[in-house]
N, C-alpha and C positions, 0 to 999 in steps of 0.2 A: 209115570208121572217122573219127574226129577227130582234129584234130591234136595234141590233148593226149593221146590213148590211143595214137596211133602213137609217140610221143614217151617214153610210160611203156614201149611193148613195146621198143624199140631198146635202151633202157637195160637192161633185164633180161636181155636179149641178151648185152650187152657186158660185164655183172657175170659173166653165167654162163660166158663164156670165159676170162676173169683168173683165174676160180676155178681152173678146170681147170687151166691153166697153172701157175699158181704152186704146187700143192699138191704135195708131193714122196710119192714112194714110191708112183708110179702106174706099175705096171709093167705090161708088154705093150700098151701104149701105148693101154690101154682108159681110158673116161672114165665117171664115175658120174651119175645123174640127180639133178635139184637138188629141195628139198623145196619145196612149193608155199607162196607167200605168203599169211598170215592179214589178211584185210581188219579195218580198226581199228573199236573197237564206235561205234556211231552217237550221236550226242549226244541228250541227252532234256531236255524240258524241265517241269517243273510249277509253278503259279503259287497262290500262297496269299495270300489266302483267294482259291477259286474262283469267288467271287459276296459280294456287297455291296450293301447298301442304303445310301445315301448323301443327308443332307438337303442342298439346296441349299447353297451355301458354307462346309459341311464338307468336311473332310479324314478320308482313309483310307490307311492303308500295307499296300502290296502288296509281298509278298516272290517271287522267282524262283529257284528251284533249279534249276541247269544240271548233270548226269551227263557222264560222257565228255569234255568240254568241256577237251581236255589242254593247251589253249592258255590257259586259264582267260581267254577273252576275254569272258566274261559273254553278258547280252541287251542289245537296245535295245528301250524303249517305246513303244508308239505308240498314240493312242486314233482310235475310229472309231464311229460310229453314222450309223442311218438317218435320224434326224430332226437331225442335227448335223454339225457338222465343224469343226475349229481349236479354239477355246477357247470355242466356244457349248459343245463337248464336256466342259470340264472344262480342267484344267491339271496338269503332272507337274512333281516337282522332283527331282533325284538319279537321272536317266536320262541315259545309259545306267547299268546298275548290275551288278556284279559278282556271281556266283552268290552268293545267301544275303542279300544286301545289297537293301533296303527302297528304292521308290521311294513316293513321297507324292503320292497323287493327291487334288485339291481340285475337288470338283464346281463346275458354274456357278453365278453367281446364279440363273438360271433354269432348271427344267426343260424340257429340249428335249421331242419330241414326236414319237415315242414317249419314255417318258424313259428309255433304255434305252443305254447305251454299253458300248463293248468296250474290255477293256484288253488289248493283244497285247506278250507278250516273244517276242522274235526272238533266237536265236543268232548270235551276231558272227562264230563260226567257222564255223559250217553255217547258211548264212540259209536253209537248205531245214526248219530246224527251231523252232518256236515253240511257244506255249501261250497260251490267253487267259483273261482274267477277265470274268464279267458283273457290271457296276454298274448298280444301278437307283439312278433319282436321285430323291427323294422332297422334297417341300415340306416347311419345316421345322412342329414340331409348335406349337400355338396356345399363348403365355406364359401360366401362370396368371395367376388375375386377382389384382391388388393386393390387399395387407393395407389395411382402413380401419379406422379409429379412432374413436370418439365418446366424449365424457364428459358425463354427467348429474350435477348440472344445468350448464350451461357459464358462469353467472353468478350470484356469490353475494355476498351482505352479512351481514357479520358482525360480533358486538361481540367486543372484545378478552375472550380466554379462551373463547370460545361454539365449539361444536363442529358440524359438519356432513358428513352423509355424500357421498360422492362416487362414481359407478360408471363402469366403462369398460367399453363395449361394443366387440367386432372382429368384423368380418367376413373370412372368407376365410383366418382363422388357422389353417390344418387342421394345423400342430402342437401346436394348443392351448397356447402358452406363457406367452399372456396379456401383461400390462405392467408397466414398471418406472414409478414414478411418483415423480416430482422437485418442487421448489419452487424458484422464482425470482423476483427482484422483476421490474418493472414494467422492461422494456428488458433482459431476461436475465442481470442478474447475480446470481452464487449468493448464498445466505443462511443464515444459521444460523438454528438453532429460535428463536432471542429474537426473532429479526427477521421471519421468516416463517410461523415456527408449527411444526406437525407434523403428518405423514401416516403412519398405521398402519393397516396393514402397507404397508411399500415395493413389496410387489409382488403383484398379484392377478390372477385368471383373467378370463375374459369375463364379465361380468354381476354378478361379486361386488362388494360394497362397501368401500370404506376410510373411515377416519373423519379426517377434517382437524381441528385444534384450532387456531384463530387463537392467535397470540402474545399475550404479557400487556400488551402496550403497542400503540396504533394505529400502523401503519407510513406512509409520505408517499405512498405509490402504491400501487397495485395488487399484487396476489400473484398468479404464475401457478402454476397447479397442473396438471403437464404428464404425461400418460399414454403413453409411449413402446413401440411392440410388440417384443418379445422377437424374433421371430422375424425381424422386418424394422424395424432403428434407424431406417430413414428416414423411417419412419410413426408419426405421432403424435397427438394433441389434446390441447386444452388448456380450462382454466376459468380464469373471471379472477374473482378475489376480493377485495373491496372490506374492510378491518377497520377499523372506527370505535371511539371509546372508549366504554366500557362507561357507560350511564345511570344513575345511582346509585340504587339500590333505595330504596324508600321505603315504612315499614310506619306502618299506622294501627290503633290497636285500639278496638274498642266492645263494651258500654259503656269510658268511660274510668274511670269509679268506680263503686263496688256497695257497698250494706251486706248481708251474709251472715250468717246467724244461726248459731252453731255447732252441732256435732249433726249434720253431714252434710248440711246444706242447701245448695242447687244453684244455680248461676247459669252461664248460657251467654256465652261471649264470643266475636268473631270478630277476626281479622287479615285484612286487605285489603291485599294489596304491591302496588305500580306498579313496572314495568321488570323483575320478575321473569321473563327472558325464559327462565329453563330450568326455570321453574313449580316450585320446590323449595320454596315455601312456608316456616312457621316451625317452630321449635321453642320449648315453652312451659316457662316454670320458674317458681318461686316464690321469695320472699325474706323476710324481716323483720329490719328495723334494718341493713339493707345485706348480710346474709349468708344464703347459701342454706341451707332447712330442708326437714326431713323432714315427709311428708305428716302425720303424728301432731300437727305444731306448726303448719303453714301451710296443711295441706288439700293436695288432688290436682287435677290436671289430666288429663281422658282425652278424647281422645287426646293422647299426648305431643306429637305433631307434626300439622301441619294444612295444606294448601294456603291458598291464597289465596281469602278469601268462605266457607270451609268454617268452622264454628262447633267450638269445644272446650268442654265442661262443667267447671267448676270444683264440686268439692264439699269443703265446709268441715270443718275437723278436729272430731273427736268433740268436744273443750273446747279451751279457752284462755283464759287470763288475762288477763281483760280491763282497760282497752281495749286491742285488737291490730290494729293496720294490716299487711296482707297486701300486696305488691306484684306485681304477675302479669305476668312481662314474655315478651313474642314476639319470637323472636331471629331473623334470616332465615337461612335456611341455605344460601342461594347467598353473601351477605355476611355472615358473622357480626359486623362490625362497626355492623351498622343493626338497630336493635331500638324498640318501642313497648311502653309499660307502661299498664297499668291498676292502680287502687289501691282494694283492697276492706277495707273495716271490716268487722272481725269484731263481732258482737253477740251479746247472749244470745237464745235463743229464747223464742218467746212462752212463758208458764209454761202448762203442759199443762192441761187441764181434768178433775178427777177425775169419775167418774162417780158417779151416785146410790148412796148406799148401799143393798146388798141384803141381805137377810134369808135365812141360810143354815140357821138352825135353833132350836129353843130351848136357852137354855143357864142353869142354876141357877148364875147368877153370885152372887145374894143369899145362898145357902144353901153358899157354899164351894167349887161347881163351878163348870165353865164356862171357865175360863182357855183360850184356844184356843191353835194352833199352825197355822203353814202353811209350805208349802215348795212350791216350782217345781221339775219334772224337767226333763231333756235337752230334751225337747218341747213345754216350755213346757205343760204340763198343770199345773193347782195344786191342792192339795190341803189342806184344812182338818181339823183334828180339834182336839174337845176333850171333857171330860168332864162327865156326870151323873150322880144318883146310879144311875140302872141301867146304867153304862158309857159308855164313849167314845162319841161321834158322829163320822161321818166324810163329809164331801161333797167332790167332785171337779168341777173344771171343764174340760173339754176344748176349750174355743174361746179361752182368754187370757183368764177372766173376766170374760165377758159373761152367761153362765148357770153355774149349778151343778147337781148331780144334786140330785133329791128324791125319795121324802124322803131325810134323812140315814140312813146305814146304821148300826146300833146294835151293838155287840159287848157282849152279857151280860158282865155282872161285877158282881159283888157288892160293893158300896161302903158299903155299912153301916157302924156303928159307927165314923162317921168323926169328927174333930173339924171345925169349920166354917172350914177354911182350907188351902190348900195342898194339895189334891185335884188336882195338875197332870197334865202329859202332855208327851210328846216323840215326834218323830216323827224317823225316818231314813230317805231312800231312796238305792238303789242305782244304778249306772248304767245299770242296765236299766227304771229306774223301781217297783221294786218296794218296796210301802209296809211299814215298819215300826214297829210304835207300842209306847212302854212307859210306863205311867203308875202312880202309887202313891198311896196312900192315907193320910193324917194320922190314924195309928190313935189309938182312945182307949183308956183300960188295961183295958176290957172285951173290946176285939177279938181274936179267933182267926183272923183271915183272913189271909193273909198282906199284906205291905205292897205288893209290886211285881209288875205284870203286862205280859206280852210276846204282842203278836200281830201276825200281818202278811198281807198279802195279794200275791198274785203276777198277779191280774186287774184291777188298775186300782182297788183299792178296790171291787169288786162283791160281793165277798166275802171273809171275815178269818177265820184259824185260830182255833181254842179258845183262850182267855187262857192263859198257864201262867205260873206262879212259877219262872224259872230258879235252884235251889237255893238257896231261900230268900231271894234277892237282898232287900236293905230299902233304902230311899231310893236308888234305883238309877239310873246314867247310861247311856245307850244311844250307842253309836258304831256307824256302819253305813260299810262301804268302799265304793269304787266298784264292786269287785269282788264286792260281796254279802256278803263276810264282816260277820255280826254280833257283836257284842261290848258284855256288858252289865258294869258295873264298881260295887262299892260298897263302903263302909267296913264291918266287922263290929264291930258294939258289944261282942261278947263279949272276942273275939281282939287289937281294933283292928289288924287289917289289912287292906289294901285288897285284895280281892280281884276277880275276873273269871271267866265264863262265855263261851265263845264257841260259834258256830254258822255253819256255811256253807250251812244250808237252810232256817233259822228255825224249825224244827223238835225237832230233837235238839241238845242242848247238853252241851258238855264238863263234867265236874266241876269246882268250884272251882280256879280258879288264883291263887297266892298273886302278886299284882302287886307287894307291898310289905310286909315284915312288920312288924307292932309299929308302926305310925302313931300312936304317943300324940297323946291330945288333939286329937285330927283334927275340926276343922270339916267335918261333913255336907257343906253347901251349896257348899263350897269348891273339889270338884271338877268341873274342867274337861277335855273331850274334845274333840280334835278330828280330822279325818279329813285324808289328804294326799292329792295328785291320783291316787295309785295303791292301795296298800292300807296307807300309812304310820299309824299310831295315834299320837298325841302327847297324854300325858296329864299334869296338872298338878295339884297339889293344896297345901294351907297344913299344916304340919308344925309344931305347937307345942312347945317344949322344955318345961322344967320350969316356966316362966311365960309370960305374954304379952309379953314383953322378951325370947323368944327365939323367934321364927318366921321359917320358912324356907319359900320356895317350891321344892317338889320336883318334880321332872321325869323320865319314862322314857317309853320308845317300843317299838312293837312292827310287825314285819312281817306277822303272821299273828294277831295276838289271841290267842297263846298263850304266846308266850316274849317275855320283856319287857329290856329294859337295866336295869342296876342304877340305882337310883334317885339323883340328883345335885341338890343346889342349886344354883341357879341367880341368886338375888337379889343377891348377890357384896356385902352387906353394905350395901345401899341402904337400909335400915332397921333399928332391933333387931327391930320384928316385923312381917315381911313375908308379906302375906295377900290372901285372895279374887283369886285370879290368873282372868285372862279371856284366851284366845288367839284366835287366827285362824290359818290355814294361806291365803297368796294363789296366784295361779294360776302364779306359777314355783315353788312349793313352800316359799318363806319362811317362816318360822313366827314372827310377832309374838304377845308377851306383855304385859300391863300388869298390874300389882297396887297394891295400897294398901300404905305403908309408914308405921307406926305411927301410922295413923289421920290423918295428917295431910299425906302426900305420895303422888304418882302416880309411879310409875317404870315405865318400858319396858325390854325388852331383845328383840334379835332374832338369830335364827340361818339360816344361808344352807345349813348343811350337814346338813339334816335332823337337828337337835338335837345332833350331835356336840360342838358349841361354840356360846355364846351373848355376845351382845356385853357390853361393859362397861354397866350398868344406866342409862339416861339418865333425868333427873328432868324432867316433866312439869309446868311452871308451873301451879299451880292454888290456889283459892280451900280452907281448910282443909276437913278432913273429906271428902275426894273418896270417893264410892262409885257401886256401881253402875257401872261403866263397860263400855263398848262398843269393839270394832275393827273397823274395816273397812279393805281395802287396794284402791286404785283398779288396775286393768289396766297404768295407768303406772307403779305401785310406788309411788305417793302414800300415805301412810299415814292414817287418821282414827279420831281417839279422840274418845269422847263420855263423860261421866259426870255426877253429881251432887255440887256443894259447895254447897248453899244454893239454886243455879240449877242450871240444866242448862247446862255447859259445852261448849266444842268446841275442838279445836285439832288440827293437821296437821302432817306432817314431809313433805319434798319430797326429802330427801337419806338415805332408808332408814333413820329412826330416829335417827340423829346428833343431831339437833335438830328441835326443835318450836317451835310460835310462842311469842312472846316472852312475849305475853299470851293468855289463853285468852278465847273468843268466848261470850257468853253470849246462848242462846237463847231463844226467847219460849215454851218448854215449861214447863211447872208440874213442881216436884220434889217430891219424900218421899210421892209417891202411889203409882204406878206406874212402873216403870223405862222411860225411853225406849227406843226402837229405831234403829238405824240401819244403812245400805245404802249402797254407790256403784254404778251402773251402768257399762257399758263406755265410757262417753263420758266418766266422771268427773263425771256429776250427783250430789249426794250429798243424802239424804232422811233427814233425821230426823223420828220420830212419837212423839207423847207425848199427855198432858194438857193443856189450855188452861184458860181459865174454864168456873167450873161443870161441872170434870170431864168437859170435852168432848173428841171426840178432833181433835187438830190435826196439821199436817206443815208443816215447812220445808224449803224445797230451795236448794240451792246449783247452782247450772249453771255455775258457773267454778271448779270443782274445790274448794270449800271457801274461796274468797277472802270472799265475800258470801255471804248469806242472805235469800231474799224472806221478809216477813212471813208470820206464822203463817195456815195456811188451817184453816178450820174445816170438817171433812167429816162432822160429826155428824148425825146424824138425831133423838138426845136428848140428855141430861145425865146423870150419872152411869154413865160410860162408862170400862172399866179393862182392864189386860193388852194394850196394843197390841203387835202384833206385825208383821212384815213380810218379806215375800220379794220378791226381784227376778230376772224371768225371764231367759231369754238374749236376749230383745229389748231389755230394757232397760226394762219396764213395772214399775211398783212395784205390788204388793199388799198392801193393810192387811188386817188382820182384829181385832176387838177383843170384847169381851163388855159387854153393856148390863144395868145393876143398875135398871131400871126396868120395863119390859118386858123379863121374863129371856130375852135372846138371843143371839145371834151376828150381828155385821153386817161387811159387807165391802165396800171400795170401792179401785178401780184408778186407778191414775194414769196415763194414757198416757205413752207415751216421748217424749222430744224427741232421741233418738239414732237415727239409721238406719243407723249403722256398730257394726255386731253382728257 
C-alpha cells in the first residue's frame, strides 16, 4: 500500500474511535458499525467543437465544459501534432480556462504535414481527466478575381452642345451592380453641368450606354468622364473628353433666284449646309413682303424639312396678283439663327393653246333652233345638247373633250308650228351624273302642242326617257339638286301664279305647287333658279307693281322642291324698278345676285346664311343701260360680274361684294348680238367668251384673278357664230360650244388648264 493509502486508513480508524466514544446513550458497552464512505463523482470534460477546419492564419474558438469539478479549477490546454510542435502547431490565447470559458486557437501561417493538430483540455483538479478536439489546418481559399472596368470610347472630341454615347464594360462584377458615372475637370476638380456637361443616366450596368452632352461653352482643358464600380469603388476607368467651340453653320440655297408661273408650276431648290455636325438639315418657309403667307398666296414647299443636299419642290400658288415676289427661306434646324434665301418671281403661265374646233352635229341655227347648252359632271364628262326641228340632240365626251359620241342621240319631239326664234334647251346634272333636259318651243298662234318638254337619262346619255310636259308647264325653268331632286318652275299666264312641279325619279312629277300667288305683270324671262351645294333651291324673279316704276326682286327658297319660304323682296330700294335678277351659289354656299335698276344701274347683294338675309345692295359702277349680266365666284371668294352696256364690261370684288372695281374694265367682246359667257376655275383663271369681229367666236382670259385680261383670241372655224356657252370641269379645263349660222352646225373648242392645283 502507498503512503497516501496508509494515512487515509489511519485517519478513518481514529475518526471511528472518537465517534463511538463521544456518542451518549450507548449502553451495555456495545458499539455500532460505521456507514461506508461514498467515493466523489469522477470529473469529465467535453470540448466543443470536437473537430474543426481552420485556414492558415485564421482563428477558431473552442470551449471545454468540465463536470464534477468541485474545486472549479477548469482545464489546461495543449497543442500537439505528428507533423509539428510548438508554434508550428498554432497558438492559443486564454489558456488555461474555466469550465465553459473559451480558448482562441490561431492556426500557423503554414500548414504542417500532415495538417492535423490535436487540441487537448486537461482537468486541473484531476490531471487524469482530459478531452481533445481535432483541428485540420487548410490553405486559404484563392481570393476572387478583381473587378476590371473599361470605358469606350476612351477619348472623344465634341463641339459645344453635341452629344456622345459612352459605354462601361465590367469583368468579374459577379453581383452585376454596374458603375456610377461622374464628371470632373482635368486635374480632378469637381464641376457643374455648365462647365463639364451632363451624363445620363448616372448609373448603368455593364454594356449599357449613357449619353454625354457637352456644355454650351468650351472648357479650358479636357473633361474626365469616370465610371466607378458600384461593387468595388476602388475600381474605375475614365474617358477623356475635349470640348471645342462649335463651328458656325453655313447654309446656301441653289438656285438663288427663279421665275415660276402661277397655277401649280414647280421648281426644285436645294439647301447645302456646312458644319451641321448633327445633320439636322433645314426647315423651309415662304414669305411675301416680309410676312409669312399661306400656300394659297405664296405657294408651298414639299417636304417642309430636308437634309443637306436633298432637294425640296416649290409649287406655285393657283393664282397671284402680279407682279409678285416670294422669298423662300431655308433655316438651319440646329441653329435657327442661320438661314439662306432664294427669291422667286411669280409670272403668268403661258397662255393655253385651244384645241381645233370640233364638229358635234348639225344645228339648225338659221331657222330658229340650235342654241346649245354645255355642262361638265363630277367626273369631267362633257355633255352638250341643242334643239333641232326633230327634237333635242345630245353628245357626250368621256375623255375631257378630245372626242365626242357620234352620231348625236336624238330625242324625238314635235317642234312644228314654232316661231323662228328662242326654241332653246336647258340641262341639269345631278351628283350621280344623270342628265336632265328641259326645252320649250316659241309657239305660233296655231300650235296645239305643249310648250315645254322634259326628258332624262340615267345611262350617260345613251338613251333618254320619252319627253313629257309636266302639268302643262310653259316657258319653264329647270333646277336639279345634287341629290337628284328635279324641280320645274313656270309662270302661269292665266292665274299669274309662280308654279312648280317636283320629281325624285325624272318620271313621276307632283301636281303643280304654288310657289308664289298672283305674281302680277311678271316678266317670264326674269325667273332665275340656282341650286345650293346640298339640296337647296334659290328662286329669284322680277315682280312689277302698278307700273314699271314699282319693280322688286323677289326671293324664295326650298330644300325639297315642294315647300317654299314666303316670298320676300331683297332689292332694298336700290332703284324704282329692280329687274332681271341673275344669281349663283359658290362653293361655300354663299348666294350672290345682281340685277338691273331702272335700266341705268347695276346692283349686287349677297347672302351668307342660305337666304335668311341679304346684304344691303351695292352699286356696281357701270355705263348706262346695263343688261345681260353674269356672275361667277372663285374658290378664293372673289366675285366676278360681266355685263353689256354699250360694250362688254367686267368688274370684280375681293371683299365679298362690299365694294367693286371703281371703274369697269372693257373687254374686246362684241355687245348686242349674243350675250357673253363667264367662268372661273379653281386657280382663279377667269374666262369670258362671246363674239368678235365678223361675229366670230373669241375668248379673253385673265390669269391673275381678273386684274388684267389677255387680248381676245379667235377660236372660230367660220363667221356667223352665236350663243357661245362655256363650262369648266373639275380640273380647270374650259369647254366652249356655240352654234354656226353658215354651215348649220354645233362646234366645240377646249382650252386646256394652266392650273394643276385642283
